[in-house]
C-alpha positions as CSV (number, residue, x, y, z in Angstrom):
1,M,9.0,-12.8,-75.1
2,S,6.7,-14.3,-72.5
3,D,3.3,-12.7,-72.0
4,G,2.4,-14.3,-68.7
5,G,3.8,-15.7,-65.6
6,P,4.6,-14.2,-62.2
7,G,5.9,-10.7,-62.2
8,G,3.9,-9.2,-65.1
9,G,3.2,-9.8,-68.8
10,A,0.0,-9.4,-70.9
11,G,-2.0,-11.6,-68.6
12,A,-1.2,-9.5,-65.6
13,R,-1.9,-6.3,-67.5
14,S,-5.3,-7.6,-68.7
15,N,-6.3,-8.6,-65.2
16,L,-5.2,-5.2,-63.8
17,R,-7.4,-3.5,-66.4
18,G,-10.3,-5.5,-65.0
19,L,-10.0,-3.7,-61.6
20,P,-12.7,-1.1,-61.2
21,Q,-11.6,2.5,-60.8
22,L,-11.9,4.2,-57.5
23,Q,-14.6,6.6,-58.7
24,R,-16.7,3.7,-59.9
25,L,-16.4,2.1,-56.5
26,L,-17.6,5.4,-54.9
27,E,-20.6,5.5,-57.2
28,A,-21.8,2.0,-56.3
29,P,-24.9,1.6,-54.1
30,A,-22.9,-0.3,-51.5
31,A,-20.5,2.7,-51.1
32,A,-23.5,5.0,-50.2
33,S,-24.3,2.6,-47.4
34,L,-20.8,2.7,-46.1
35,L,-20.6,6.5,-46.3
36,Q,-23.5,6.6,-43.8
37,I,-21.3,4.9,-41.3
38,H,-17.8,6.0,-42.2
39,A,-16.3,9.4,-43.2
40,R,-15.5,9.8,-46.9
41,P,-11.7,10.0,-46.3
42,V,-11.8,6.9,-44.2
43,L,-13.7,5.0,-46.9
44,L,-11.4,6.3,-49.6
45,A,-8.3,5.1,-47.7
46,A,-9.9,1.6,-47.2
47,L,-10.8,1.3,-50.9
48,R,-7.3,2.4,-52.0
49,R,-5.9,-0.3,-49.7
50,E,-8.1,-3.0,-51.2
51,L,-7.3,-1.9,-54.7
52,E,-3.5,-2.0,-54.0
53,E,-3.7,-5.4,-52.4
54,A,-5.7,-6.7,-55.4
55,R,-3.1,-5.3,-57.8
56,V,-0.3,-7.0,-55.9
57,A,-2.2,-10.3,-56.0
58,L,-2.9,-10.1,-59.7
59,V,0.7,-9.3,-60.6
60,A,1.9,-12.2,-58.6
61,D,-0.7,-14.6,-60.2
62,P,-2.0,-13.5,-63.6
63,G,-4.4,-16.4,-63.6
64,L,-6.5,-14.8,-60.9
65,A,-9.7,-13.0,-61.9
66,A,-10.0,-9.3,-61.0
67,P,-12.4,-8.8,-58.0
68,S,-15.7,-7.1,-58.7
69,A,-16.7,-3.7,-57.3
70,E,-19.1,-5.4,-55.0
71,A,-16.3,-7.7,-53.7
72,L,-13.9,-4.8,-53.1
73,L,-16.6,-2.8,-51.3
74,G,-17.5,-5.8,-49.2
75,R,-13.9,-6.3,-48.2
76,A,-13.5,-2.6,-47.4
77,G,-16.6,-2.7,-45.3
78,D,-15.4,-5.8,-43.3
79,R,-12.1,-4.2,-42.7
80,L,-13.6,-0.9,-41.5
81,R,-15.9,-2.8,-39.1
82,A,-13.0,-4.8,-37.7
83,D,-10.9,-1.6,-37.3
84,A,-13.8,0.1,-35.5
85,E,-14.2,-2.8,-33.2
86,A,-10.5,-2.8,-32.4
87,R,-10.6,0.9,-31.6
88,A,-13.6,0.4,-29.4
89,W,-11.6,-1.9,-27.1
90,S,-8.3,0.0,-27.2
91,G,-9.3,3.1,-25.3
92,L,-9.6,3.6,-21.5
93,R,-12.8,2.3,-20.0
94,R,-14.2,1.4,-16.6
95,T,-13.3,-2.2,-15.6
96,I,-14.5,-4.3,-12.7
97,N,-11.5,-6.0,-11.1
98,A,-12.4,-9.5,-10.1
99,T,-8.9,-10.8,-10.1
100,G,-8.3,-10.7,-6.4
101,V,-5.2,-8.5,-6.9
102,L,-5.7,-5.2,-5.1
103,L,-3.1,-3.1,-6.9
104,H,-3.3,-4.6,-10.3
105,T,-0.9,-2.5,-12.4
106,N,-2.7,-3.5,-15.7
107,L,-6.0,-2.4,-14.2
108,G,-4.8,1.0,-13.0
109,R,-3.7,0.1,-9.4
110,A,-5.5,1.9,-6.6
111,P,-9.1,3.1,-7.3
112,L,-9.5,6.7,-6.2
113,P,-11.5,7.8,-3.1
114,Q,-14.7,9.7,-3.8
115,A,-13.1,12.9,-2.3
116,A,-10.3,12.6,-4.9
117,L,-12.8,12.2,-7.7
118,E,-14.7,15.3,-6.6
119,A,-11.5,17.3,-6.4
120,V,-10.6,16.3,-9.9
121,L,-14.0,17.3,-11.2
122,E,-13.8,20.7,-9.4
123,V,-10.3,21.5,-10.6
124,G,-10.6,20.1,-14.0
125,A,-13.9,21.8,-14.9
126,G,-12.4,25.3,-14.9
127,Y,-9.4,27.3,-13.9
128,S,-7.5,26.8,-10.7
129,N,-4.7,28.3,-8.6
130,L,-2.3,25.7,-9.8
131,E,0.7,28.0,-9.6
132,F,-0.9,31.0,-8.0
133,D,-0.7,32.1,-4.3
134,L,-4.2,33.3,-3.6
135,G,-3.2,34.9,-0.3
136,A,-0.2,36.9,-1.7
137,G,-1.7,37.5,-5.1
138,R,1.3,36.3,-7.0
139,R,2.9,33.2,-8.5
140,G,3.0,30.2,-6.2
141,A,4.5,26.7,-6.1
142,R,2.7,24.0,-8.0
143,T,2.8,21.7,-5.0
144,Q,1.8,24.3,-2.5
145,G,-1.3,22.3,-1.6
146,I,0.4,19.0,-0.8
147,E,3.6,20.2,0.9
148,P,2.1,21.1,4.3
149,L,0.1,17.8,4.3
150,L,3.2,15.8,3.6
151,A,5.0,17.5,6.4
152,E,2.1,16.9,8.8
153,L,1.5,13.3,7.9
154,T,5.1,12.1,7.7
155,G,7.1,14.4,10.0
156,A,9.2,15.6,7.1
157,E,10.6,19.1,6.8
158,A,9.8,19.3,3.1
159,G,8.2,17.4,0.3
160,L,7.2,17.4,-3.4
161,A,5.6,15.1,-5.9
162,V,6.3,14.1,-9.5
163,N,4.6,11.8,-12.0
164,N,5.6,8.4,-10.6
165,A,8.0,6.8,-8.2
166,A,10.7,6.0,-10.8
167,A,10.7,9.6,-11.8
168,A,11.1,10.6,-8.1
169,V,14.2,8.4,-7.8
170,L,15.6,9.7,-11.1
171,L,15.1,13.3,-10.0
172,A,16.8,12.7,-6.6
173,L,19.7,10.9,-8.2
174,S,20.2,13.6,-10.8
175,A,20.0,16.5,-8.3
176,L,21.9,14.9,-5.4
177,A,24.3,12.4,-7.0
178,G,24.8,13.4,-10.6
179,G,28.5,13.0,-11.6
180,G,29.2,11.1,-8.4
181,E,28.8,7.6,-7.0
182,V,25.8,5.9,-5.4
183,I,26.3,2.9,-3.1
184,V,23.7,0.2,-3.2
185,S,23.6,-3.3,-1.7
186,R,23.6,-6.1,-4.4
187,G,20.6,-7.5,-2.7
188,E,18.6,-4.3,-3.5
189,L,19.3,-3.9,-7.2
190,V,15.7,-4.5,-7.9
191,E,13.7,-4.5,-11.2
192,I,10.3,-2.8,-11.0
193,G,7.4,-3.0,-13.4
194,G,8.0,-2.6,-17.1
195,G,11.6,-3.8,-16.9
196,F,13.0,-0.7,-15.2
197,R,16.0,-1.5,-13.0
198,I,17.6,0.4,-10.3
199,P,21.1,0.3,-12.0
200,D,19.5,1.8,-15.2
201,V,17.8,4.5,-13.2
202,I,21.1,5.4,-11.5
203,R,22.9,5.6,-14.8
204,Q,20.1,7.8,-16.3
205,G,20.5,10.0,-13.3
206,G,24.1,10.7,-14.3
207,A,25.6,8.8,-11.3
208,R,27.8,5.8,-11.1
209,L,26.6,2.6,-9.3
210,V,28.8,1.1,-6.7
211,E,27.6,-2.4,-5.6
212,V,28.4,-3.7,-2.2
213,G,27.9,-6.9,-0.3
214,T,26.3,-10.0,-1.8
215,T,22.8,-10.9,-2.9
216,N,21.9,-12.3,0.6
217,K,24.2,-10.4,3.0
218,T,25.3,-6.8,3.1
219,R,26.8,-5.3,6.3
220,L,27.4,-1.8,7.3
221,A,31.1,-2.3,6.9
222,D,30.6,-3.0,3.2
223,Y,29.1,0.5,2.7
224,A,31.8,2.1,4.8
225,D,34.6,0.4,2.9
226,A,33.2,1.5,-0.4
227,I,32.9,5.2,0.4
228,G,35.4,7.3,-1.6
229,P,36.0,10.9,-2.7
230,Q,33.3,10.6,-5.4
231,T,30.6,9.1,-3.2
232,R,27.5,11.3,-3.0
233,M,24.7,9.0,-1.7
234,L,23.9,5.8,0.1
235,L,20.7,4.3,-1.4
236,K,18.6,1.9,0.6
237,V,15.9,0.1,-1.5
238,H,13.1,-1.5,0.4
239,Q,12.2,-5.0,-0.7
240,S,8.7,-4.1,-1.5
241,N,8.2,-6.5,-4.5
242,Y,10.4,-9.5,-3.5
243,R,11.9,-11.2,-0.4
244,I,15.2,-12.8,0.2
245,V,14.9,-15.4,3.0
246,G,17.3,-17.8,4.7
247,F,20.9,-16.9,5.5
248,T,20.6,-13.1,5.2
249,A,21.8,-9.8,6.6
250,E,21.3,-6.2,5.8
251,A,22.3,-2.8,7.2
252,A,19.5,-1.1,9.1
253,V,18.5,2.4,8.2
254,P,19.6,4.0,11.6
255,A,23.1,2.6,11.1
256,L,23.2,3.8,7.5
257,A,22.0,7.2,8.6
258,A,24.7,7.5,11.2
259,L,27.3,6.5,8.6
260,A,25.9,9.0,6.1
261,R,26.0,11.8,8.6
262,A,29.6,11.0,9.6
263,R,30.8,11.0,6.0
264,G,28.7,14.0,4.8
265,L,26.5,11.9,2.5
266,V,22.8,11.8,1.7
267,L,20.9,8.7,2.7
268,M,18.0,8.1,0.4
269,H,15.4,5.4,1.2
270,D,13.3,4.2,-1.8
271,L,10.3,2.7,0.0
272,G,8.5,1.7,-3.1
273,S,4.9,1.2,-2.0
274,G,5.1,3.7,0.9
275,A,2.4,3.2,3.5
276,L,1.2,6.0,5.7
277,L,-0.7,3.6,8.1
278,D,0.7,0.6,9.9
279,L,-0.7,-2.4,7.9
280,R,-0.7,-4.5,11.1
281,R,-4.0,-2.9,11.9
282,F,-5.4,-4.9,9.0
283,G,-3.7,-8.1,10.0
284,R,-1.2,-7.7,7.2
285,P,2.6,-8.1,7.5
286,H,4.4,-5.0,8.8
287,E,5.6,-2.5,6.2
288,P,7.8,0.4,7.3
289,T,5.7,3.6,7.1
290,V,7.1,6.8,5.6
291,R,7.2,8.3,9.0
292,D,9.2,5.3,10.3
293,A,11.8,5.7,7.5
294,L,12.3,9.4,8.2
295,A,12.4,8.8,12.0
296,A,15.1,6.2,11.4
297,G,17.3,8.9,9.9
298,A,16.8,8.9,6.1
299,N,17.5,12.3,4.5
300,L,15.1,11.6,1.7
301,V,12.3,9.0,1.2
302,A,10.6,8.2,-2.1
303,F,7.3,6.3,-2.5
304,S,4.3,5.8,-4.8
305,G,1.0,7.6,-4.7
306,D,-1.1,4.8,-6.3
307,K,0.0,1.9,-4.2
308,L,-0.5,1.6,-0.4
309,L,-1.3,5.3,-0.2
310,G,-4.4,4.6,-2.3
311,G,-4.3,7.7,-4.4
312,P,-3.4,8.7,-7.9
313,Q,-0.2,7.9,-9.8
314,A,2.6,10.0,-8.3
315,G,6.1,9.8,-7.1
316,I,6.4,11.5,-3.7
317,L,9.6,12.7,-2.1
318,V,9.8,13.8,1.5
319,G,12.8,14.6,3.7
320,S,15.0,17.4,5.1
321,T,14.9,20.8,3.6
322,A,18.5,20.5,2.6
323,A,17.8,17.3,0.6
324,V,14.6,18.5,-1.1
325,A,15.8,22.0,-2.0
326,P,18.2,20.9,-4.9
327,L,15.4,18.8,-6.3
328,R,13.2,22.0,-6.6
329,R,15.9,23.8,-8.6
330,H,16.7,20.9,-10.9
331,P,15.6,21.4,-14.6
332,L,14.3,17.8,-14.7
333,L,11.6,18.7,-12.3
334,R,9.6,20.5,-14.9
335,A,9.6,17.5,-17.2
336,L,8.4,15.2,-14.4
337,R,5.9,17.5,-12.7
338,L,2.3,16.5,-12.0
339,D,-0.7,17.9,-13.8
340,K,-3.5,19.8,-12.0
341,M,-5.9,16.9,-11.8
342,S,-3.3,14.5,-10.3
343,L,-2.4,17.1,-7.8
344,A,-6.0,17.7,-6.9
345,A,-6.6,13.9,-6.4
346,L,-3.4,13.6,-4.4
347,E,-4.2,16.5,-2.1
348,A,-7.7,15.2,-1.4
349,T,-6.3,11.7,-0.6
350,L,-3.7,13.1,1.7
351,R,-6.3,15.1,3.6
352,L,-8.2,11.9,4.4
353,Y,-5.2,10.6,6.3
354,R,-5.6,13.4,8.9
355,D,-8.2,11.0,10.4
356,P,-6.8,7.5,10.2
357,D,-10.1,5.7,10.9
358,G,-11.8,8.0,8.4
359,A,-9.2,7.2,5.9
360,V,-9.8,3.5,6.2
361,A,-13.5,4.0,5.6
362,A,-13.0,6.5,2.7
363,I,-10.0,5.1,0.7
364,P,-11.0,2.0,-1.4
365,L,-7.7,0.3,-1.1
366,L,-7.7,0.5,2.7
367,R,-11.3,-0.7,2.9
368,M,-10.4,-3.7,0.8
369,L,-7.4,-4.5,3.1
370,D,-9.7,-4.2,6.1
371,Q,-12.3,-6.8,4.8
372,D,-12.8,-10.1,6.7
373,E,-13.7,-13.5,5.2
374,A,-17.3,-13.3,6.4
375,T,-17.8,-10.1,4.4
376,L,-16.3,-11.6,1.3
377,A,-18.4,-14.8,1.6
378,A,-21.6,-12.7,2.0
379,R,-20.6,-10.8,-1.2
380,A,-20.1,-14.0,-3.1
381,E,-23.5,-15.3,-1.9
382,R,-25.2,-12.1,-3.0
383,L,-23.7,-12.4,-6.5
384,V,-24.8,-16.0,-6.8
385,S,-28.3,-15.0,-5.7
386,L,-28.5,-12.2,-8.3
387,L,-27.5,-14.6,-11.0
388,D,-30.6,-16.6,-10.4
389,G,-29.3,-19.8,-11.9
390,C,-28.3,-18.4,-15.3
391,I,-25.0,-20.3,-15.0
392,E,-23.7,-23.0,-12.7
393,T,-21.5,-21.5,-10.0
394,V,-19.7,-22.6,-6.8
395,I,-18.3,-20.4,-4.0
396,E,-14.9,-21.4,-2.8
397,P,-11.9,-20.2,-0.8
398,S,-9.5,-18.1,-2.8
399,E,-6.1,-16.4,-2.3
400,G,-5.8,-12.7,-3.1
401,Y,-2.7,-10.5,-3.2
402,A,-1.8,-6.9,-2.7
403,G,-0.1,-6.8,-6.1
404,G,1.7,-3.8,-7.6
405,G,5.0,-4.9,-6.1
406,T,3.6,-4.7,-2.6
407,L,3.6,-7.3,0.2
408,P,5.3,-10.0,-1.8
409,G,4.4,-13.5,-0.8
410,S,1.7,-12.3,1.5
411,V,-1.6,-14.1,0.8
412,I,-5.0,-12.5,1.6
413,S,-7.7,-15.1,2.3
414,S,-10.7,-14.4,0.1
415,R,-13.7,-15.9,-1.6
416,A,-14.4,-16.4,-5.3
417,V,-17.3,-17.4,-7.4
418,A,-16.3,-20.0,-10.0
419,L,-18.3,-20.0,-13.2
420,H,-18.6,-23.4,-14.9
421,G,-18.1,-23.4,-18.7
422,E,-15.4,-22.7,-21.2
423,A,-13.2,-20.4,-19.2
424,E,-11.5,-18.6,-22.1
425,M,-14.8,-18.0,-23.8
426,L,-16.5,-16.7,-20.6
427,A,-13.6,-14.4,-19.9
428,A,-13.6,-13.0,-23.4
429,R,-17.4,-12.3,-23.2
430,L,-17.1,-10.5,-19.9
431,R,-14.2,-8.4,-21.1
432,R,-16.5,-7.1,-23.9
433,Y,-19.2,-5.9,-21.5
434,R,-19.6,-2.3,-20.4
435,P,-18.1,-2.0,-17.9
436,S,-15.5,-4.7,-18.7
437,V,-15.1,-7.5,-16.2
438,V,-11.7,-9.1,-15.7
439,G,-11.4,-12.2,-13.6
440,R,-8.7,-14.9,-13.4
441,I,-8.6,-18.4,-14.9
442,S,-7.5,-21.2,-12.6
443,G,-7.9,-24.9,-13.0
444,G,-9.8,-24.4,-16.3
445,R,-12.5,-22.3,-14.7
446,L,-13.1,-18.5,-14.6
447,L,-13.0,-17.2,-11.0
448,L,-14.5,-13.9,-9.9
449,D,-12.7,-13.0,-6.7
450,M,-14.7,-10.9,-4.2
451,L,-11.7,-9.3,-2.6
452,T,-11.5,-6.6,-5.3
453,V,-15.2,-6.3,-6.2
454,A,-17.0,-3.4,-4.4
455,D,-20.5,-3.9,-3.0
456,D,-22.0,-1.6,-5.5
457,E,-20.4,-3.5,-8.4
458,V,-22.0,-6.8,-7.5
459,P,-25.3,-6.0,-9.3
460,V,-23.4,-4.7,-12.3
461,L,-21.3,-7.9,-12.3
462,A,-24.4,-10.0,-12.2
463,E,-25.9,-8.1,-15.1
464,A,-22.7,-8.5,-17.1
465,I,-22.8,-12.3,-16.7
466,K,-26.5,-12.5,-17.6
467,A,-26.1,-10.2,-20.6
468,R,-23.4,-12.4,-22.3
469,G,-25.9,-15.1,-23.1
470,F,-25.0,-17.7,-20.5
471,A,-27.3,-20.6,-20.2
472,P,-28.0,-22.9,-17.1
């Protein structure tokens, strides 16, 4: 019988006997040092893992020498340090967005207005009247604070909010079209962030999709011809994250609204980004506002809270009382509802829109949209001045974007500070600063775009660059 070789034998057993016991490891001086940094259960788990990996290696190769206690403790310490570092970078933390993408989904989309932050602090620090009517002294609606504001700002009869726009569409489909058919143009079967597609949302809502028209042309007659006994809704999806150009045609909302009324159907308009102000005031392409969509005849309009509105993540639904009422009664609403802090931030943001000029000054996203090139150039020059030659830089024209599936193809003229050096290394260093800095790499250089950097972030950005050991 063989007493060696892979898989076991006397040689493997001998080597395994050379492994130190767990208790001996814990009694070593190096273990005492590790226990000052890590909790005992954490260290025990790490040592057990090292011992198990050593056993597997010795069984596979009996010629190996068993690792010493010092080696095992060293490996455990290295692994624990690596794990701790990985955890340090995995949690939420403040980040300076120097990408030039205003609504960067990976970076949290719209930064909140100061009024929204103060509202969150006030409501989150103690109890609140989340579902309590202070006037009547009894239970109230969770969205009681935002409903009057939504009506005032959009002209809707009723409104509510859930945790994001996809949830808003899902709720509306479930409540108004579940078990029936929903008619959508083929050119509007969009995919939104994270791979969620309109056809998938319709199916999850318990409805059946009926596609009409072609990718580039859908006429009113296509909708009319597709309406049958099971049709419950006409769904219009705004092209907020893409454009179809060239030989195109689509049915306008007023015509669809007239068709829906004549056939006793609901017309829902998924606006996506959902602006409350006309973006042409900022020199940007026209986007239909929520008020425009309702005035055109839509029974229900869905839009996001953290895109062009400039508030917290939310899915907002506004429309007629008849369209909104079934949504309030649907069981899915409870699963999709907003928490108290999101509601506080949303209400505070909506209040700012009562004064449109004040909203532009107070809402970070709108302020950024309102910047001119001279302002951005001055911000870039200030950053370069604060760097005081610690790294070679150049200021150059840049192209920014709204992002977040908003204003597709629309370029925003900007200015960027290009840092000379190994771009990947510079980017990695800046990501590890507190607060983290995220720029974009183009042409082998790291660019810091001033479109998305606030004035009060410029000194912090300069300190981040200096602190990472850059040399002239």
